[in-house]
N, CA, C and O atoms as CSV, one atom per row, in Angstrom:
chain,resi,resn,atom,element,x,y,z
A,1,MET,N,N,4.935,-0.342,-13.302
A,1,MET,CA,C,5.294,-1.741,-13.296
A,1,MET,C,C,4.929,-2.419,-14.619
A,1,MET,O,O,5.674,-3.272,-15.102
A,2,THR,N,N,3.794,-2.045,-15.206
A,2,THR,CA,C,3.341,-2.737,-16.415
A,2,THR,C,C,3.708,-2.000,-17.698
A,2,THR,O,O,3.725,-2.599,-18.773
A,3,GLY,N,N,4.002,-0.714,-17.594
A,3,GLY,CA,C,4.308,0.064,-18.783
A,3,GLY,C,C,3.067,0.546,-19.532
A,3,GLY,O,O,3.185,1.136,-20.606
A,4,VAL,N,N,1.881,0.302,-18.977
A,4,VAL,CA,C,0.654,0.795,-19.615
A,4,VAL,C,C,0.118,1.984,-18.813
A,4,VAL,O,O,0.610,2.289,-17.727
A,5,ALA,N,N,-0.880,2.635,-19.359
A,5,ALA,CA,C,-1.457,3.817,-18.714
A,5,ALA,C,C,-1.988,3.479,-17.317
A,5,ALA,O,O,-2.429,2.359,-17.059
A,6,ASN,N,N,-1.936,4.460,-16.434
A,6,ASN,CA,C,-2.457,4.267,-15.083
A,6,ASN,C,C,-3.894,4.775,-14.984
A,6,ASN,O,O,-4.459,5.252,-15.968
A,7,ARG,N,N,-4.474,4.672,-13.805
A,7,ARG,CA,C,-5.869,5.043,-13.591
A,7,ARG,C,C,-6.120,6.529,-13.884
A,7,ARG,O,O,-7.144,6.879,-14.472
A,8,ARG,N,N,-5.205,7.385,-13.483
A,8,ARG,CA,C,-5.373,8.827,-13.730
A,8,ARG,C,C,-5.438,9.125,-15.231
A,8,ARG,O,O,-6.289,9.887,-15.692
A,9,HIS,N,N,-4.525,8.510,-15.977
A,9,HIS,CA,C,-4.539,8.706,-17.432
A,9,HIS,C,C,-5.837,8.163,-18.031
A,9,HIS,O,O,-6.445,8.788,-18.900
A,10,PHE,N,N,-6.247,6.994,-17.551
A,10,PHE,CA,C,-7.496,6.396,-18.011
A,10,PHE,C,C,-8.670,7.341,-17.775
A,10,PHE,O,O,-9.465,7.577,-18.686
A,11,ASP,N,N,-8.788,7.885,-16.560
A,11,ASP,CA,C,-9.900,8.781,-16.236
A,11,ASP,C,C,-9.928,9.995,-17.159
A,11,ASP,O,O,-10.992,10.388,-17.638
A,12,ASN,N,N,-8.772,10.585,-17.407
A,12,ASN,CA,C,-8.699,11.744,-18.309
A,12,ASN,C,C,-9.050,11.357,-19.740
A,12,ASN,O,O,-9.781,12.075,-20.423
A,13,TYR,N,N,-8.529,10.229,-20.187
A,13,TYR,CA,C,-8.742,9.786,-21.567
A,13,TYR,C,C,-10.205,9.430,-21.829
A,13,TYR,O,O,-10.760,9.808,-22.861
A,14,ILE,N,N,-10.827,8.708,-20.904
A,14,ILE,CA,C,-12.216,8.293,-21.123
A,14,ILE,C,C,-13.142,9.508,-21.169
A,14,ILE,O,O,-14.090,9.536,-21.953
A,15,MET,N,N,-12.873,10.502,-20.338
A,15,MET,CA,C,-13.709,11.709,-20.370
A,15,MET,C,C,-13.537,12.455,-21.686
A,15,MET,O,O,-14.515,12.916,-22.276
A,16,LYS,N,N,-12.303,12.574,-22.142
A,16,LYS,CA,C,-12.036,13.246,-23.420
A,16,LYS,C,C,-12.737,12.512,-24.570
A,16,LYS,O,O,-13.382,13.140,-25.409
A,17,GLU,N,N,-12.609,11.191,-24.603
A,17,GLU,CA,C,-13.215,10.409,-25.684
A,17,GLU,C,C,-14.744,10.377,-25.571
A,17,GLU,O,O,-15.445,10.364,-26.582
A,18,TRP,N,N,-15.251,10.365,-24.345
A,18,TRP,CA,C,-16.704,10.403,-24.141
A,18,TRP,C,C,-17.274,11.704,-24.711
A,18,TRP,O,O,-18.276,11.686,-25.427
A,19,LYS,N,N,-16.643,12.816,-24.395
A,19,LYS,CA,C,-17.104,14.122,-24.906
A,19,LYS,C,C,-17.007,14.180,-26.422
A,19,LYS,O,O,-17.901,14.705,-27.084
A,20,ARG,N,N,-15.925,13.642,-26.974
A,20,ARG,CA,C,-15.765,13.621,-28.432
A,20,ARG,C,C,-16.842,12.741,-29.065
A,20,ARG,O,O,-17.410,13.088,-30.100
A,21,GLY,N,N,-17.114,11.602,-28.433
A,21,GLY,CA,C,-18.155,10.707,-28.941
A,21,GLY,C,C,-19.527,11.369,-28.946
A,21,GLY,O,O,-20.295,11.209,-29.895
A,22,LEU,N,N,-19.833,12.109,-27.890
A,22,LEU,CA,C,-21.109,12.845,-27.854
A,22,LEU,C,C,-21.175,13.888,-28.955
A,22,LEU,O,O,-22.183,14.030,-29.648
A,23,ARG,N,N,-20.070,14.616,-29.097
A,23,ARG,CA,C,-20.013,15.674,-30.114
A,23,ARG,C,C,-20.149,15.110,-31.527
A,23,ARG,O,O,-20.865,15.670,-32.358
A,24,GLU,N,N,-19.467,14.010,-31.795
A,24,GLU,CA,C,-19.429,13.437,-33.143
A,24,GLU,C,C,-20.423,12.294,-33.337
A,24,GLU,O,O,-20.511,11.713,-34.419
A,25,GLN,N,N,-21.179,11.975,-32.267
A,25,GLN,CA,C,-22.149,10.883,-32.319
A,25,GLN,C,C,-21.502,9.557,-32.729
A,25,GLN,O,O,-22.009,8.833,-33.586
A,26,THR,N,N,-20.362,9.263,-32.088
A,26,THR,CA,C,-19.657,8.009,-32.336
A,26,THR,C,C,-19.500,7.260,-31.009
A,26,THR,O,O,-19.386,7.889,-29.957
A,27,PRO,N,N,-19.492,5.944,-31.049
A,27,PRO,CA,C,-19.390,5.171,-29.800
A,27,PRO,C,C,-17.967,5.130,-29.256
A,27,PRO,O,O,-16.989,5.295,-29.984
A,28,VAL,N,N,-17.892,4.907,-27.959
A,28,VAL,CA,C,-16.632,4.632,-27.268
A,28,VAL,C,C,-16.825,3.278,-26.590
A,28,VAL,O,O,-17.776,3.085,-25.833
A,29,THR,N,N,-15.931,2.358,-26.863
A,29,THR,CA,C,-16.081,1.007,-26.350
A,29,THR,C,C,-15.086,0.738,-25.224
A,29,THR,O,O,-13.883,0.663,-25.471
A,30,PRO,N,N,-15.572,0.592,-23.991
A,30,PRO,CA,C,-14.676,0.160,-22.917
A,30,PRO,C,C,-14.742,-1.364,-22.778
A,30,PRO,O,O,-15.821,-1.954,-22.813
A,31,ILE,N,N,-13.595,-1.979,-22.623
A,31,ILE,CA,C,-13.503,-3.414,-22.405
A,31,ILE,C,C,-12.785,-3.608,-21.070
A,31,ILE,O,O,-11.624,-3.224,-20.929
A,32,VAL,N,N,-13.464,-4.197,-20.101
A,32,VAL,CA,C,-12.892,-4.375,-18.771
A,32,VAL,C,C,-12.426,-5.826,-18.627
A,32,VAL,O,O,-13.169,-6.768,-18.904
A,33,ILE,N,N,-11.176,-5.977,-18.186
A,33,ILE,CA,C,-10.572,-7.294,-18.023
A,33,ILE,C,C,-10.117,-7.422,-16.568
A,33,ILE,O,O,-9.402,-6.558,-16.061
A,34,ASP,N,N,-10.526,-8.481,-15.912
A,34,ASP,CA,C,-10.146,-8.714,-14.530
A,34,ASP,C,C,-9.473,-10.084,-14.444
A,34,ASP,O,O,-10.008,-11.075,-14.941
A,35,ILE,N,N,-8.306,-10.137,-13.814
A,35,ILE,CA,C,-7.597,-11.412,-13.651
A,35,ILE,C,C,-8.198,-12.129,-12.449
A,35,ILE,O,O,-8.036,-11.691,-11.310
A,36,ASP,N,N,-8.877,-13.211,-12.705
A,36,ASP,CA,C,-9.482,-13.992,-11.626
A,36,ASP,C,C,-8.418,-14.712,-10.799
A,36,ASP,O,O,-7.398,-15.159,-11.322
A,37,PHE,N,N,-8.678,-14.811,-9.512
A,37,PHE,CA,C,-7.880,-15.604,-8.579
A,37,PHE,C,C,-6.430,-15.135,-8.434
A,37,PHE,O,O,-5.558,-15.931,-8.085
A,38,LEU,N,N,-6.163,-13.856,-8.697
A,38,LEU,CA,C,-4.794,-13.374,-8.561
A,38,LEU,C,C,-4.337,-13.412,-7.107
A,38,LEU,O,O,-3.174,-13.712,-6.837
A,39,LYS,N,N,-5.223,-13.115,-6.178
A,39,LYS,CA,C,-4.842,-13.165,-4.758
A,39,LYS,C,C,-4.397,-14.576,-4.387
A,39,LYS,O,O,-3.375,-14.753,-3.723
A,40,GLN,N,N,-5.153,-15.568,-4.809
A,40,GLN,CA,C,-4.784,-16.945,-4.516
A,40,GLN,C,C,-3.450,-17.313,-5.187
A,40,GLN,O,O,-2.617,-18.004,-4.601
A,41,PHE,N,N,-3.270,-16.843,-6.413
A,41,PHE,CA,C,-2.009,-17.075,-7.128
A,41,PHE,C,C,-0.849,-16.476,-6.343
A,41,PHE,O,O,0.185,-17.120,-6.164
A,42,ASN,N,N,-1.025,-15.228,-5.871
A,42,ASN,CA,C,0.005,-14.582,-5.055
A,42,ASN,C,C,0.286,-15.370,-3.774
A,42,ASN,O,O,1.439,-15.537,-3.379
A,43,ASP,N,N,-0.773,-15.849,-3.135
A,43,ASP,CA,C,-0.610,-16.605,-1.893
A,43,ASP,C,C,0.186,-17.891,-2.110
A,43,ASP,O,O,0.988,-18.283,-1.262
A,44,ILE,N,N,-0.038,-18.537,-3.242
A,44,ILE,CA,C,0.622,-19.813,-3.529
A,44,ILE,C,C,2.020,-19.609,-4.124
A,44,ILE,O,O,2.978,-20.267,-3.719
A,45,CYS,N,N,2.122,-18.693,-5.085
A,45,CYS,CA,C,3.370,-18.551,-5.851
A,45,CYS,C,C,4.233,-17.373,-5.415
A,45,CYS,O,O,5.406,-17.293,-5.780
A,46,GLY,N,N,3.658,-16.458,-4.635
A,46,GLY,CA,C,4.408,-15.295,-4.181
A,46,GLY,C,C,4.099,-14.054,-5.013
A,46,GLY,O,O,3.639,-14.144,-6.151
A,47,HIS,N,N,4.362,-12.907,-4.420
A,47,HIS,CA,C,4.025,-11.641,-5.068
A,47,HIS,C,C,4.899,-11.333,-6.282
A,47,HIS,O,O,4.451,-10.657,-7.208
A,48,LEU,N,N,6.128,-11.816,-6.287
A,48,LEU,CA,C,6.969,-11.596,-7.469
A,48,LEU,C,C,6.382,-12.312,-8.677
A,48,LEU,O,O,6.363,-11.763,-9.779
A,49,ALA,N,N,5.907,-13.524,-8.475
A,49,ALA,CA,C,5.264,-14.267,-9.563
A,49,ALA,C,C,3.966,-13.579,-9.971
A,49,ALA,O,O,3.633,-13.534,-11.155
A,50,GLY,N,N,3.227,-13.039,-8.995
A,50,GLY,CA,C,2.003,-12.299,-9.303
A,50,GLY,C,C,2.295,-11.061,-10.127
A,50,GLY,O,O,1.569,-10.758,-11.074
A,51,ASP,N,N,3.364,-10.334,-9.773
A,51,ASP,CA,C,3.758,-9.154,-10.551
A,51,ASP,C,C,4.145,-9.541,-11.976
A,51,ASP,O,O,3.793,-8.851,-12.933
A,52,GLU,N,N,4.863,-10.636,-12.103
A,52,GLU,CA,C,5.247,-11.118,-13.434
A,52,GLU,C,C,4.010,-11.490,-14.248
A,52,GLU,O,O,3.949,-11.209,-15.444
A,53,CYS,N,N,3.037,-12.112,-13.616
A,53,CYS,CA,C,1.779,-12.466,-14.277
A,53,CYS,C,C,1.077,-11.214,-14.795
A,53,CYS,O,O,0.636,-11.170,-15.944
A,54,ILE,N,N,0.976,-10.199,-13.943
A,54,ILE,CA,C,0.326,-8.944,-14.332
A,54,ILE,C,C,1.056,-8.309,-15.510
A,54,ILE,O,O,0.421,-7.816,-16.442
A,55,GLN,N,N,2.371,-8.318,-15.473
A,55,GLN,CA,C,3.163,-7.742,-16.565
A,55,GLN,C,C,2.934,-8.499,-17.874
A,55,GLN,O,O,2.817,-7.890,-18.938
A,56,LYS,N,N,2.871,-9.832,-17.788
A,56,LYS,CA,C,2.641,-10.630,-18.997
A,56,LYS,C,C,1.244,-10.400,-19.562
A,56,LYS,O,O,1.066,-10.314,-20.777
A,57,VAL,N,N,0.260,-10.300,-18.681
A,57,VAL,CA,C,-1.109,-10.017,-19.133
A,57,VAL,C,C,-1.158,-8.648,-19.805
A,57,VAL,O,O,-1.765,-8.503,-20.865
A,58,ALA,N,N,-0.528,-7.647,-19.202
A,58,ALA,CA,C,-0.513,-6.298,-19.775
A,58,ALA,C,C,0.131,-6.304,-21.156
A,58,ALA,O,O,-0.383,-5.685,-22.088
A,59,LYS,N,N,1.241,-6.995,-21.286
A,59,LYS,CA,C,1.939,-7.060,-22.578
A,59,LYS,C,C,1.070,-7.738,-23.640
A,59,LYS,O,O,1.007,-7.289,-24.784
A,60,ARG,N,N,0.407,-8.816,-23.249
A,60,ARG,CA,C,-0.451,-9.536,-24.206
A,60,ARG,C,C,-1.653,-8.691,-24.606
A,60,ARG,O,O,-2.009,-8.630,-25.783
A,61,LEU,N,N,-2.282,-8.039,-23.625
A,61,LEU,CA,C,-3.423,-7.180,-23.930
A,61,LEU,C,C,-3.010,-6.023,-24.829
A,61,LEU,O,O,-3.718,-5.675,-25.774
A,62,GLU,N,N,-1.862,-5.431,-24.529
A,62,GLU,CA,C,-1.391,-4.304,-25.329
A,62,GLU,C,C,-1.149,-4.716,-26.780
A,62,GLU,O,O,-1.326,-3.911,-27.694
A,63,SER,N,N,-0.747,-5.965,-26.990
A,63,SER,CA,C,-0.489,-6.438,-28.352
A,63,SER,C,C,-1.774,-6.562,-29.174
A,63,SER,O,O,-1.714,-6.706,-30.396
A,64,THR,N,N,-2.937,-6.508,-28.512
A,64,THR,CA,C,-4.205,-6.617,-29.241
A,64,THR,C,C,-4.708,-5.274,-29.760
A,64,THR,O,O,-5.622,-5.233,-30.584
A,65,LEU,N,N,-4.121,-4.177,-29.287
A,65,LEU,CA,C,-4.569,-2.852,-29.720
A,65,LEU,C,C,-4.224,-2.664,-31.191
A,65,LEU,O,O,-3.112,-2.968,-31.623
A,66,ARG,N,N,-5.178,-2.165,-31.944
A,66,ARG,CA,C,-4.998,-2.059,-33.400
A,66,ARG,C,C,-4.874,-0.629,-33.903
A,66,ARG,O,O,-4.205,-0.382,-34.906
A,67,ARG,N,N,-5.512,0.317,-33.216
A,67,ARG,CA,C,-5.511,1.699,-33.703
A,67,ARG,C,C,-4.730,2.588,-32.759
A,67,ARG,O,O,-4.584,2.282,-31.576
A,68,SER,N,N,-4.229,3.689,-33.291
A,68,SER,CA,C,-3.381,4.572,-32.494
A,68,SER,C,C,-4.127,5.201,-31.322
A,68,SER,O,O,-3.501,5.572,-30.329
A,69,ASN,N,N,-5.450,5.329,-31.414
A,69,ASN,CA,C,-6.195,5.950,-30.305
A,69,ASN,C,C,-6.802,4.921,-29.345
A,69,ASN,O,O,-7.532,5.302,-28.430
A,70,ASP,N,N,-6.519,3.633,-29.530
A,70,ASP,CA,C,-6.892,2.613,-28.544
A,70,ASP,C,C,-5.873,2.662,-27.409
A,70,ASP,O,O,-4.674,2.786,-27.661
A,71,ILE,N,N,-6.338,2.566,-26.163
A,71,ILE,CA,C,-5.389,2.521,-25.051
A,71,ILE,C,C,-5.744,1.386,-24.095
A,71,ILE,O,O,-6.892,0.952,-24.000
A,72,LEU,N,N,-4.735,0.935,-23.407
A,72,LEU,CA,C,-4.885,-0.035,-22.335
A,72,LEU,C,C,-4.449,0.655,-21.058
A,72,LEU,O,O,-3.393,1.286,-21.015
A,73,ALA,N,N,-5.258,0.538,-20.022
A,73,ALA,CA,C,-4.912,1.126,-18.728
A,73,ALA,C,C,-5.078,0.074,-17.639
A,73,ALA,O,O,-5.953,-0.789,-17.706
A,74,ARG,N,N,-4.223,0.173,-16.647
A,74,ARG,CA,C,-4.377,-0.667,-15.455
A,74,ARG,C,C,-5.146,0.160,-14.441
A,74,ARG,O,O,-4.689,1.219,-14.010
A,75,ASN,N,N,-6.318,-0.335,-14.064
A,75,ASN,CA,C,-7.211,0.430,-13.195
A,75,ASN,C,C,-7.134,0.017,-11.737
A,75,ASN,O,O,-7.629,0.734,-10.867
A,76,GLY,N,N,-6.548,-1.080,-11.467
A,76,GLY,CA,C,-6.462,-1.560,-10.096
A,76,GLY,C,C,-5.465,-2.692,-10.044
A,76,GLY,O,O,-4.736,-2.933,-11.006
A,77,GLY,N,N,-5.431,-3.384,-8.929
A,77,GLY,CA,C,-4.473,-4.462,-8.756
A,77,GLY,C,C,-4.472,-5.456,-9.891
A,77,GLY,O,O,-3.424,-5.753,-10.465
A,78,GLU,N,N,-5.652,-5.977,-10.221
A,78,GLU,CA,C,-5.732,-6.992,-11.280
A,78,GLU,C,C,-6.744,-6.630,-12.352
A,78,GLU,O,O,-7.233,-7.506,-13.065
A,79,GLU,N,N,-7.064,-5.348,-12.472
A,79,GLU,CA,C,-8.070,-4.917,-13.441
A,79,GLU,C,C,-7.450,-4.010,-14.504
A,79,GLU,O,O,-6.710,-3.073,-14.205
A,80,PHE,N,N,-7.781,-4.327,-15.750
A,80,PHE,CA,C,-7.344,-3.539,-16.899
A,80,PHE,C,C,-8.577,-3.097,-17.678
A,80,PHE,O,O,-9.616,-3.755,-17.638
A,81,THR,N,N,-8.453,-1.979,-18.385
A,81,THR,CA,C,-9.517,-1.534,-19.281
A,81,THR,C,C,-8.890,-1.115,-20.602
A,81,THR,O,O,-7.873,-0.423,-20.633
A,82,ILE,N,N,-9.508,-1.542,-21.680
A,82,ILE,CA,C,-9.149,-1.083,-23.016
A,82,ILE,C,C,-10.222,-0.082,-23.425
A,82,ILE,O,O,-11.414,-0.354,-23.287
A,83,ILE,N,N,-9.805,1.063,-23.921
A,83,ILE,CA,C,-10.724,2.049,-24.476
A,83,ILE,C,C,-10.489,2.057,-25.974
A,83,ILE,O,O,-9.377,2.300,-26.442
A,84,ALA,N,N,-11.563,1.786,-26.727
A,84,ALA,CA,C,-11.466,1.704,-28.174
A,84,ALA,C,C,-12.469,2.677,-28.800
A,84,ALA,O,O,-13.575,2.281,-29.168
A,85,PRO,N,N,-12.080,3.949,-28.919
A,85,PRO,CA,C,-12.974,4.908,-29.540
A,85,PRO,C,C,-13.128,4.598,-31.030
A,85,PRO,O,O,-12.206,4.093,-31.671
A,86,THR,N,N,-14.291,4.904,-31.560
A,86,THR,CA,C,-14.540,4.699,-32.982
A,86,THR,C,C,-14.487,6.036,-33.677
A,86,THR,O,O,-15.245,6.951,-33.351
A,87,ALA,N,N,-13.608,6.144,-34.616
A,87,ALA,CA,C,-13.510,7.383,-35.406
A,87,ALA,C,C,-12.683,7.131,-36.632
A,87,ALA,O,O,-12.475,8.041,-37.434
């Protein structure tokens, strides 16, 4: 729905980057973003509007990624995580 990585991809990617960070002694930065009050928004505006909101948030978050190995993943209904490995 959002066009960003899903939870499975996130789990695989974070483990790979965590192991690389340990090996190379470099940090891995996770940034967790949660959309507050999305349930209430859905209740008032409807689920189609909620889906559109999630898509817009995903697009905006994705536009903040600067390096090729930074990823954005949707981890749950209204939760996103950015993984920004340093290398």
